[in-house]
C-alpha positions as CSV (number, residue, x, y, z in Angstrom):
1,X,-38.7,25.7,38.2
2,X,-35.3,26.7,39.5
3,X,-34.6,23.2,40.7
4,X,-35.4,21.8,37.2
5,X,-33.0,24.3,35.6
6,X,-30.2,23.4,38.0
7,X,-30.8,19.7,37.5
8,X,-30.7,20.2,33.7
9,X,-27.4,22.0,33.9
10,X,-26.0,19.4,36.2
11,X,-27.0,16.8,33.6
12,X,-25.4,18.8,30.8
13,X,-22.2,19.2,32.8
14,X,-22.1,15.5,33.6
15,X,-22.6,14.7,29.9
16,X,-19.8,16.9,28.9
17,X,-17.6,15.4,31.6
18,X,-18.3,11.9,30.5
19,X,-17.7,12.6,26.8
20,X,-14.9,15.1,27.0
21,X,-11.7,14.3,25.1
22,X,-8.8,14.2,27.5
23,X,-5.2,13.6,26.7
24,X,-3.2,11.3,29.0
25,X,0.0,12.3,30.7
26,X,2.9,13.0,28.2
27,X,0.6,12.4,25.2
28,X,1.3,14.5,22.1
29,X,-0.3,18.0,22.2
30,X,-3.0,19.1,19.9
31,X,-5.9,21.4,19.4
32,X,-8.9,21.6,21.9
33,X,-11.6,19.0,21.1
34,X,-15.4,19.1,21.4
35,X,-17.1,16.7,23.8
36,X,-18.3,13.6,21.9
37,X,-17.3,14.9,18.4
38,X,-13.6,15.5,19.1
39,X,-11.9,17.4,16.2
40,X,-14.2,16.1,13.5
41,X,-15.4,19.6,12.6
42,X,-11.8,20.8,12.1
43,X,-11.6,19.1,8.7
44,X,-12.8,20.1,5.3
45,X,-14.5,17.4,3.1
46,X,-12.4,18.1,0.0
47,X,-8.9,18.0,1.5
48,X,-8.2,17.5,5.2
49,X,-4.4,17.4,4.5
50,X,-4.4,21.2,4.5
51,X,-5.6,21.2,8.1
52,X,-3.0,18.6,9.1
53,X,-0.3,20.8,7.7
54,X,-1.6,23.9,9.5
55,X,-1.7,22.0,12.8
56,X,1.8,20.7,12.2
57,X,3.1,24.3,12.1
58,X,1.4,25.0,15.5
59,X,2.1,21.7,17.4
60,X,5.1,20.2,15.7
61,X,5.9,16.9,14.0
62,X,4.1,14.8,16.5
63,X,0.6,16.0,17.6
64,X,-2.7,14.5,18.4
65,X,-6.4,14.8,17.5
66,X,-9.6,13.2,18.5
67,X,-11.9,11.4,16.1
68,X,-14.9,11.4,18.4
69,X,-13.5,10.1,21.6
70,X,-10.7,8.2,20.0
71,X,-7.2,9.8,20.3
72,X,-5.2,9.8,17.1
73,X,-1.5,10.6,16.7
74,X,-0.3,12.3,13.5
75,X,3.3,11.7,12.5
76,X,5.1,14.2,10.3
77,X,8.6,14.6,9.0
78,X,11.4,12.1,8.1
79,X,12.9,11.8,11.6
80,X,9.6,10.9,13.3
81,X,8.5,8.6,10.5
82,X,11.7,6.6,10.6
83,X,11.5,6.2,14.4
84,X,7.9,5.0,14.3
85,X,7.8,2.9,11.1
86,X,11.4,1.5,11.0
87,X,13.2,1.7,14.3
88,X,10.1,0.8,16.3
89,X,8.2,-0.7,13.4
90,X,6.7,-3.6,15.4
91,X,5.3,-1.2,18.0
92,X,3.5,0.7,15.3
93,X,2.5,-2.2,13.0
94,X,-1.1,-2.7,14.2
95,X,-4.3,-1.8,12.4
96,X,-7.1,0.0,14.3
97,X,-10.2,-2.1,14.9
98,X,-13.8,-1.0,14.9
99,X,-13.3,1.3,11.9
100,X,-15.4,1.3,8.7
101,X,-13.3,-0.8,6.4
102,X,-12.1,-3.2,9.1
103,X,-15.7,-4.0,9.8
104,X,-16.6,-4.2,6.1
105,X,-13.8,-6.7,5.3
106,X,-13.8,-8.5,8.6
107,X,-10.1,-7.6,9.0
108,X,-9.2,-10.3,6.6
109,X,-6.8,-10.0,3.6
110,X,-3.5,-8.5,4.3
111,X,-3.9,-4.7,4.1
112,X,-6.2,-4.3,7.1
113,X,-5.4,-7.4,9.0
114,X,-4.1,-6.6,12.5
115,X,-0.5,-7.4,13.4
116,X,-0.6,-11.1,14.4
117,X,-0.3,-14.6,13.1
118,X,-2.7,-14.2,10.2
119,X,-1.0,-11.0,8.9
120,X,2.5,-12.5,9.4
121,X,1.7,-15.8,7.7
122,X,0.0,-14.1,4.7
123,X,2.5,-11.4,4.2
124,X,5.4,-13.9,4.2
125,X,3.4,-16.1,1.8
126,X,2.6,-13.1,-0.5
127,X,6.2,-11.9,-0.6
128,X,7.5,-15.4,-1.5
129,X,4.8,-16.1,-4.1
130,X,5.1,-12.8,-5.8
131,X,8.9,-13.2,-6.0
132,X,8.6,-16.7,-7.3
133,X,6.1,-15.5,-10.0
134,X,8.8,-13.3,-11.5
135,X,8.9,-9.9,-9.9
136,X,12.1,-8.5,-11.2
137,X,12.3,-11.3,-13.7
138,X,11.4,-11.8,-17.3
139,X,8.1,-13.5,-16.7
140,X,6.6,-10.4,-15.1
141,X,8.1,-8.2,-17.8
142,X,6.3,-10.2,-20.5
143,X,3.0,-9.8,-18.7
144,X,3.5,-6.1,-18.4
145,X,4.8,-5.6,-21.9
146,X,1.9,-7.7,-23.3
147,X,-0.7,-5.5,-21.6
148,X,1.1,-2.3,-22.7
149,X,0.5,-3.4,-26.3
150,X,-3.2,-3.0,-25.7
151,X,-2.6,0.5,-24.5
152,X,-0.4,1.2,-27.6
153,X,-3.3,-0.1,-29.8
154,X,-5.7,2.3,-28.0
155,X,-3.3,5.2,-28.5
156,X,-2.7,4.4,-32.2
157,X,-6.4,4.7,-32.9
158,X,-6.3,8.1,-31.2
159,X,-3.4,9.6,-33.1
160,X,-4.2,13.2,-34.1
161,X,-7.1,13.2,-31.8
162,X,-7.6,13.8,-28.0
163,X,-8.6,11.1,-25.5
164,X,-9.3,10.7,-21.8
165,X,-6.7,8.3,-20.4
166,X,-8.3,7.7,-17.0
167,X,-9.9,4.3,-17.8
168,X,-7.2,3.3,-20.2
169,X,-4.5,3.3,-17.4
170,X,-6.8,2.0,-14.8
171,X,-7.9,-1.0,-16.9
172,X,-4.3,-1.8,-17.9
173,X,-3.0,-1.8,-14.3
174,X,-6.0,-3.9,-13.3
175,X,-5.3,-6.5,-16.0
176,X,-1.7,-6.8,-15.0
177,X,-2.5,-7.7,-11.4
178,X,-5.4,-9.9,-12.6
179,X,-2.9,-12.0,-14.6
180,X,-0.7,-12.4,-11.5
181,X,-3.7,-13.3,-9.3
182,X,-5.9,-15.4,-11.5
183,X,-4.0,-15.8,-14.8
184,X,-6.7,-13.9,-16.8
185,X,-6.8,-10.6,-18.6
186,X,-10.2,-9.0,-19.3
187,X,-11.4,-7.0,-22.3
188,X,-11.6,-3.3,-21.3
189,X,-15.4,-3.3,-22.0
190,X,-16.1,-6.4,-19.9
191,X,-18.7,-5.8,-17.2
192,X,-16.6,-7.4,-14.4
193,X,-13.8,-4.9,-14.9
194,X,-16.2,-2.0,-15.0
195,X,-17.9,-3.1,-11.8
196,X,-14.7,-3.6,-9.9
197,X,-13.3,-0.2,-11.0
198,X,-16.5,1.5,-9.9
199,X,-16.5,-0.2,-6.5
200,X,-12.9,0.5,-5.8
201,X,-13.1,4.1,-6.9
202,X,-16.1,4.7,-4.7
203,X,-14.5,3.0,-1.7
204,X,-11.2,4.9,-1.9
205,X,-13.2,8.1,-1.8
206,X,-15.3,7.0,1.1
207,X,-12.4,5.6,3.2
208,X,-10.8,8.9,4.2
209,X,-13.9,11.0,4.0
210,X,-16.2,12.4,6.7
211,X,-18.6,9.5,6.7
212,X,-15.8,7.0,7.4
213,X,-14.7,9.2,10.2
214,X,-18.2,9.4,11.6
215,X,-18.6,5.6,11.4
216,X,-15.4,5.1,13.4
217,X,-16.1,7.9,15.9
218,X,-19.8,7.5,16.7
219,X,-20.8,3.8,17.1
220,X,-24.5,4.6,17.5
221,X,-24.9,5.7,13.9
222,X,-23.5,2.5,12.3
223,X,-26.8,0.9,11.8
224,X,-28.3,3.9,10.1
225,X,-28.8,4.1,6.3
226,X,-26.0,6.7,5.8
227,X,-23.6,7.0,2.9
228,X,-21.0,4.8,4.5
229,X,-23.3,1.8,4.0
230,X,-22.3,2.0,0.3
231,X,-18.9,0.7,1.3
232,X,-20.4,-2.5,2.6
233,X,-22.4,-3.0,-0.6
234,X,-19.3,-2.5,-2.7
235,X,-17.2,-4.9,-0.7
236,X,-20.0,-7.5,-1.0
237,X,-20.1,-7.0,-4.8
238,X,-16.3,-7.5,-5.1
239,X,-16.4,-10.6,-2.8
240,X,-18.9,-12.2,-5.2
241,X,-16.4,-11.6,-8.0
242,X,-13.6,-13.1,-5.8
243,X,-15.9,-16.1,-5.1
244,X,-16.1,-16.7,-8.8
245,X,-12.3,-16.7,-9.1
246,X,-11.9,-19.1,-6.2
247,X,-14.7,-21.5,-7.4
248,X,-13.3,-21.6,-10.9
249,X,-9.8,-22.3,-9.7
250,X,-11.0,-25.2,-7.4
251,X,-12.5,-26.8,-10.5
252,X,-9.6,-26.4,-12.9
253,X,-6.4,-26.4,-10.8
254,X,-3.9,-29.2,-10.9
255,X,-2.3,-29.5,-7.4
256,X,1.4,-28.8,-7.4
257,X,1.3,-27.1,-10.8
258,X,0.2,-23.5,-10.0
259,X,-0.8,-21.1,-12.8
260,X,-1.1,-18.0,-10.7
261,X,-1.4,-16.6,-7.2
262,X,-4.7,-18.3,-6.3
263,X,-3.4,-21.7,-7.3
264,X,-0.4,-21.1,-5.1
265,X,-2.7,-20.3,-2.2
266,X,-4.6,-23.5,-2.7
267,X,-1.3,-25.5,-2.8
268,X,-0.3,-23.8,0.5
269,X,-3.7,-24.8,2.0
270,X,-3.1,-28.4,0.9
271,X,0.4,-28.4,2.4
272,X,-0.8,-27.0,5.7
273,X,-3.8,-29.4,6.0
274,X,-5.5,-29.0,9.3
275,X,-2.6,-27.5,11.2
276,X,-4.8,-24.7,12.5
277,X,-3.3,-22.0,10.3
278,X,-5.2,-18.9,9.2
279,X,-5.3,-20.0,5.5
280,X,-8.8,-20.4,4.2
281,X,-10.9,-19.8,1.2
282,X,-12.7,-16.9,3.0
283,X,-9.4,-15.2,3.7
284,X,-8.2,-15.9,0.1
285,X,-11.1,-14.0,-1.4
286,X,-10.3,-10.9,0.7
287,X,-6.6,-11.3,0.1
288,X,-7.0,-11.4,-3.7
289,X,-9.2,-8.3,-3.5
290,X,-6.6,-6.5,-1.3
291,X,-3.8,-7.2,-3.8
292,X,-6.0,-6.2,-6.8
293,X,-6.8,-2.9,-5.1
294,X,-3.2,-2.2,-4.1
295,X,-1.9,-3.2,-7.5
296,X,-4.4,-1.1,-9.5
297,X,-5.3,2.3,-8.0
298,X,-2.0,3.7,-7.0
299,X,-0.2,2.6,-10.2
300,X,-2.9,4.0,-12.5
301,X,-3.1,7.3,-10.6
302,X,0.7,7.6,-10.8
303,X,0.7,7.0,-14.6
304,X,-2.0,9.7,-14.9
305,X,0.1,12.1,-12.9
306,X,3.2,11.2,-15.0
307,X,1.5,12.0,-18.3
308,X,-0.1,15.2,-16.9
309,X,3.4,16.5,-16.1
310,X,5.1,15.1,-19.2
311,X,2.6,17.0,-21.4
312,X,2.8,20.2,-19.5
313,X,6.6,20.1,-19.1
314,X,7.5,19.3,-22.7
315,X,11.2,19.8,-22.2
316,X,11.2,17.0,-19.6
317,X,9.3,14.7,-22.1
318,X,11.8,15.5,-24.8
319,X,14.9,14.9,-22.6
320,X,13.4,11.5,-21.6
321,X,12.8,10.6,-25.2
322,X,16.4,11.5,-26.1
323,X,17.7,9.2,-23.4
324,X,15.3,6.4,-24.3
325,X,16.4,6.6,-28.0
326,X,20.0,6.5,-27.1
327,X,19.8,3.5,-24.7
328,X,17.3,1.4,-26.6
329,X,18.7,2.1,-30.1
330,X,17.8,-1.0,-32.2
331,X,16.3,-3.0,-29.3
332,X,12.8,-4.3,-30.0
333,X,11.4,-3.4,-26.6
334,X,12.5,-2.1,-23.2
335,X,13.6,-4.2,-20.3
336,X,13.5,-3.3,-16.6
337,X,17.3,-3.6,-16.5
338,X,17.5,-0.7,-18.9
339,X,16.7,1.6,-16.0
340,X,20.3,1.4,-14.9
341,X,21.3,3.3,-18.1
342,X,18.5,5.9,-17.9
343,X,19.3,8.2,-15.0
344,X,17.1,11.0,-16.2
345,X,14.1,8.8,-16.9
346,X,14.5,7.2,-13.4
347,X,14.6,10.7,-11.9
348,X,11.4,11.7,-13.7
349,X,9.6,8.6,-12.6
350,X,10.6,9.0,-9.0
351,X,9.7,12.7,-9.1
352,X,6.3,11.8,-10.4
353,X,5.8,9.4,-7.5
354,X,6.9,12.1,-5.1
355,X,4.5,14.8,-6.4
356,X,1.7,12.4,-6.9
357,X,1.8,11.3,-3.3
358,X,-0.7,8.6,-4.2
359,X,-1.6,7.4,-0.6
360,X,-1.2,10.7,1.3
361,X,-2.1,9.4,4.7
362,X,-0.8,5.8,4.1
363,X,-3.1,3.2,5.8
364,X,-3.9,3.9,9.4
365,X,-1.7,2.1,11.9
366,X,-2.1,1.6,15.6
367,X,0.3,0.8,18.4
368,X,0.7,-2.9,19.4
369,X,1.9,-2.0,22.9
370,X,2.6,1.0,25.1
371,X,5.5,2.8,23.5
372,X,7.3,6.1,23.1
373,X,7.9,8.3,20.1
374,X,10.1,11.4,20.0
375,X,9.8,11.6,23.8
376,X,6.0,11.3,23.9
377,X,4.1,8.3,25.6
378,X,1.8,6.5,23.2
379,X,-0.5,3.9,24.8
380,X,-1.3,0.6,23.2
381,X,-4.1,0.7,20.7
382,X,-3.7,4.3,19.7
383,X,-4.5,5.1,16.1
384,X,-1.5,6.5,14.2
385,X,-1.7,8.4,10.9
386,X,1.4,9.0,8.7
387,X,1.2,12.4,6.9
388,X,3.3,11.4,3.8
389,X,3.1,14.9,2.4
390,X,5.2,16.1,5.3
391,X,8.1,13.8,4.2
392,X,7.7,14.0,0.4
393,X,7.7,17.8,0.5
394,X,9.9,18.3,3.6
395,X,12.2,21.4,3.5
396,X,15.8,20.4,3.8
397,X,15.3,16.9,2.3
398,X,14.7,18.0,-1.3
399,X,16.4,20.5,-3.6
400,X,13.0,21.7,-4.9
401,X,10.4,20.4,-2.3
402,X,7.5,22.4,-3.6
403,X,7.8,22.0,-7.4
404,X,8.0,19.3,-10.0
405,X,11.7,19.0,-10.8
406,X,13.6,15.8,-11.7
407,X,16.7,17.4,-10.3
408,X,15.5,16.2,-6.9
409,X,16.8,12.8,-7.9
410,X,20.0,13.7,-9.8
411,X,23.4,14.5,-8.2
412,X,25.8,17.1,-9.5
413,X,27.2,14.6,-12.0
414,X,23.8,13.9,-13.4
415,X,23.6,10.4,-11.8
416,X,20.4,9.1,-10.4
417,X,20.2,8.9,-6.6
418,X,17.3,8.4,-4.1
419,X,17.1,10.7,-1.1
420,X,16.2,9.0,2.2
421,X,12.9,11.0,2.4
422,X,11.6,9.1,-0.7
423,X,9.1,6.7,0.8
424,X,5.9,6.7,-1.3
425,X,5.5,3.0,-0.4
426,X,5.8,3.8,3.4
427,X,8.5,1.9,5.3
428,X,9.0,-0.8,7.9
429,X,7.0,-4.0,8.5
430,X,3.9,-2.6,6.8
431,X,5.7,-1.4,3.7
432,X,3.7,-1.9,0.5
433,X,3.8,-5.5,-0.8
434,X,3.5,-4.4,-4.4
435,X,6.5,-2.0,-4.6
436,X,8.5,-4.2,-7.0
437,X,5.6,-4.7,-9.4
438,X,4.7,-1.0,-9.3
439,X,8.2,0.1,-10.1
440,X,8.5,-2.2,-13.0
441,X,5.1,-1.2,-14.4
442,X,5.8,2.5,-14.2
443,X,9.2,2.2,-16.0
444,X,8.0,-0.1,-18.8
445,X,4.8,1.9,-19.4
446,X,6.5,5.3,-19.5
447,X,9.5,4.2,-21.6
448,X,7.4,2.2,-24.1
449,X,4.9,4.9,-24.6
450,X,7.4,7.8,-24.8
451,X,9.4,5.9,-27.3
452,X,6.5,5.6,-29.8
453,X,4.3,8.7,-29.1
454,X,4.5,12.4,-28.4
455,X,2.0,13.6,-25.8
456,X,0.6,17.1,-26.1
457,X,-1.5,19.2,-23.9
458,X,-4.6,20.1,-26.0
459,X,-4.7,23.8,-27.2
460,X,-8.3,24.2,-26.0
461,X,-7.8,22.5,-22.6
462,X,-7.0,25.7,-20.7
463,X,-4.5,25.8,-17.9
464,X,-3.5,22.4,-16.3
465,X,-4.9,21.8,-12.8
466,X,-2.3,19.9,-10.7
467,X,-4.5,19.8,-7.6
468,X,-5.7,16.2,-7.2
469,X,-9.0,14.8,-6.1
470,X,-8.7,13.7,-2.4
471,X,-9.4,10.2,-1.2
472,X,-7.5,7.3,0.3
473,X,-5.5,7.7,-3.0
474,X,-5.0,11.1,-4.7
475,X,-6.3,11.1,-8.2
476,X,-5.5,13.7,-10.8
477,X,-8.6,15.7,-12.0
478,X,-9.8,14.2,-15.3
479,X,-7.9,15.6,-18.3
480,X,-7.5,14.9,-22.0
481,X,-4.3,14.2,-23.9
482,X,-3.4,14.7,-27.6
483,X,-1.4,12.0,-29.2
484,X,1.0,12.0,-32.1
485,X,3.5,9.5,-33.5
486,X,7.0,10.5,-33.0
487,X,9.4,11.2,-35.9
488,X,12.7,9.7,-34.7
489,X,15.9,9.9,-36.6
């Protein structure tokens, strides 16, 4: 009996020894981790950012955790972020493999593709194509302003009433990127749009949640019918929609005369022929879905955040409207160039982006080689997470880091300026592809709607709740808005 007990304890000790979480020499410090599980139990389901901030106060701007047996480095603060993502951008430009959404997408597309030939070729192509299709030019303005008119029509029908703006903004952002990608806009009641919105919404909630962490940390559970399997089904559903896009374009395209992004991709495939490049129809489907997701969720959530604050800070809304009236005067519609004459509106939009912090942990990176960061040694293949909250709310970088105040983006002369710590689109080689489109959408939407309507927090709505719903993207809690026509002089 005694021998059996001793052998059992030897086995337990051996198990703990084999599956303990051990930091390598000069690796960033961090909290103790459990064998096998690591620090998974440290995090709350509803908002792990609070725990990351608490650990930052204990261990500093660079610290480490374990997701299962995998070491993860958390980067906080402007100085560390700049060194990792800009100065040593290539060293930190990888994407971790063997994680939930890498497996679900096959690492294709452009968001989750690892740093290498596929990613480089496709990012270069996307930047060139989006630029040629009018980002910053009138053609893109026309697409955006055309879609805004549908939003205006919706609001006109709701004047004097209250409405929930969640789907309205999401559908509008979706349609704008759809026009860029496949040259088509969809009726807001169309089933395809509803299905895509549902799939993307569910997956953004899954991606930074506990089930995604469990999938990446404990390989033996991946075949079990657990909630993370929903992510695979959603990806498959969206891939079928992308297959329809690609199949239709193959039938109707005229080589050399592209109508949209997908046509441009086919032209690029024709030009490359059989040169062994990474361009293929399979990659195109995931690429299009990547761009649709990136161009929809963050923009719609930022618009929702904007109107939440504009309603509950009516003096900010009024000052914006005064500036809009003065600059636009008799002009029929706004232009993106008008932003240069609207410093206060610019400040408000940037402050909304700062407080909304749409992608709070960015997209996970990993190191492409052994490197150093702020004096610590980071081995190749280490997962790296950017805590964007730590920069967008950093003491010393902002006049009012912990409150909504457009003065964060105005100098003493009332002129617009952008602090170095403003990086909602991340920075370096992996910086968001859609920054130009997002900036144009936000400006034209907010200016056009504020010029025509007054937005009021409903009397019976209670106190506004600014705490967002956590996921890959932060989403404002559902709210209602009251709409009135403006009476302008």
